[in-house]
C-alpha positions as CSV (number, residue, x, y, z in Angstrom):
1,D,30.2,-6.5,-27.5
2,S,31.1,-5.9,-23.5
3,R,31.6,-3.3,-21.2
4,V,32.1,-2.7,-17.6
5,L,29.9,-0.8,-16.1
6,K,30.2,1.4,-12.8
7,G,27.2,0.6,-10.5
8,V,24.3,-1.7,-11.0
9,M,22.7,-3.3,-14.1
10,V,19.1,-4.6,-13.0
11,N,16.8,-5.9,-15.9
12,K,13.7,-4.2,-15.5
13,D,11.9,-1.5,-17.5
14,I,9.7,1.7,-16.2
15,I,6.4,1.6,-15.3
16,H,5.0,4.2,-18.0
17,P,6.3,5.1,-21.3
18,K,6.7,9.0,-20.7
19,M,8.9,8.3,-17.8
20,R,12.4,9.1,-18.7
21,R,15.2,6.1,-19.6
22,K,18.4,8.2,-18.8
23,I,19.0,10.3,-15.9
24,K,22.7,11.4,-15.0
25,A,23.7,11.6,-11.6
26,P,19.7,10.7,-10.6
27,R,19.0,11.2,-6.7
28,V,17.3,7.3,-6.1
29,V,14.7,6.6,-3.5
30,L,14.6,2.6,-2.5
31,L,11.5,1.5,-0.6
32,D,10.5,-2.2,0.5
33,C,6.7,-1.4,0.5
34,T,3.8,-1.1,-1.7
35,L,2.6,1.9,-3.1
36,E,-1.1,0.1,-3.9
37,Y,-3.7,0.5,-1.6
38,K,-3.6,-1.8,1.2
39,K,-6.4,-4.2,1.1
40,G,-7.8,-6.5,3.8
41,E,-5.5,-8.8,5.0
42,S,-8.3,-11.7,4.5
43,Q,-11.1,-12.3,2.5
44,T,-12.8,-8.9,2.9
45,N,-16.6,-8.0,2.1
46,V,-17.7,-4.6,1.7
47,E,-21.5,-4.1,1.0
48,I,-22.1,-1.2,-0.8
49,S,-25.6,-0.1,-0.4
50,N,-25.7,3.4,-2.8
51,E,-23.2,5.2,-5.2
52,G,-22.1,7.5,-2.7
53,D,-20.6,4.6,-0.7
54,W,-18.7,3.6,-3.3
55,E,-17.3,7.2,-4.1
56,A,-16.3,7.5,-0.8
57,L,-14.2,4.3,-1.0
58,L,-12.7,5.1,-4.2
59,K,-12.0,8.8,-2.5
60,A,-10.1,7.1,0.3
61,E,-8.2,5.0,-1.8
62,E,-7.1,8.3,-3.6
63,D,-6.7,10.1,-0.8
64,W,-4.1,7.5,0.8
65,I,-2.2,6.9,-2.3
66,K,-1.9,10.9,-3.1
67,A,-0.8,11.2,0.4
68,T,1.9,8.5,0.3
69,V,3.1,9.7,-3.0
70,E,3.3,13.2,-2.0
71,Q,5.5,12.3,1.1
72,I,8.0,10.4,-1.5
73,L,7.9,13.3,-3.7
74,E,9.0,15.8,-0.6
75,V,13.0,14.5,-1.4
76,K,12.6,15.0,-4.8
77,P,13.7,12.0,-6.4
78,D,14.7,11.4,-9.9
79,I,14.2,7.5,-9.5
80,V,11.5,5.4,-7.3
81,I,12.7,2.2,-6.7
82,T,10.2,-0.7,-5.1
83,E,10.2,-4.3,-4.1
84,K,6.6,-4.3,-4.2
85,G,3.7,-3.3,-6.8
86,I,2.8,0.3,-7.8
87,S,-0.6,1.4,-8.4
88,D,-1.9,3.1,-11.5
89,L,-2.8,6.3,-9.8
90,A,1.0,6.1,-8.0
91,Q,2.1,6.3,-11.7
92,H,0.2,9.1,-12.5
93,F,1.4,11.0,-10.0
94,F,4.7,10.1,-10.4
95,V,4.7,10.5,-14.3
96,K,3.0,14.1,-13.6
97,A,6.0,15.1,-10.9
98,G,8.8,14.0,-13.8
99,V,9.9,10.9,-11.7
100,T,10.9,7.6,-13.3
101,A,9.9,4.6,-11.0
102,L,10.7,0.7,-10.9
103,R,8.5,-1.6,-9.5
104,R,8.7,-5.4,-8.1
105,L,12.5,-5.6,-8.0
106,R,14.6,-8.3,-6.0
107,K,15.9,-7.3,-2.6
108,T,18.9,-8.7,-3.4
109,D,19.0,-6.2,-6.2
110,N,17.6,-3.4,-3.9
111,N,20.4,-4.1,-1.7
112,R,23.1,-3.8,-4.3
113,I,21.4,-0.8,-5.4
114,A,21.9,0.8,-1.8
115,R,25.4,0.2,-1.7
116,V,26.3,2.0,-4.6
117,T,24.3,5.1,-4.2
């Protein structure tokens, strides 16, 4: 069976099983950036001498991701689509907010979606 669709169809799955698959008239946020903590540009070594330093490093990563996701959630999207990756922590925040997310979409697909939304 064939059918003509109004809009754009992409072959991607949601990133978490608890995210919604069907959304009527969604509010879409398109991103071309990553929602993962920025690692060093080159081979970066970090020396951790005690457990407190490790916890501080993890806390900084968590705070950055949480702040970034909160900025996205301020516009009340139903779907977030990015060309890059989404961390597990960002996925958690999106699921908690009831937002569906797609990652690693091609630039051309992102541009097509932008034209029809």
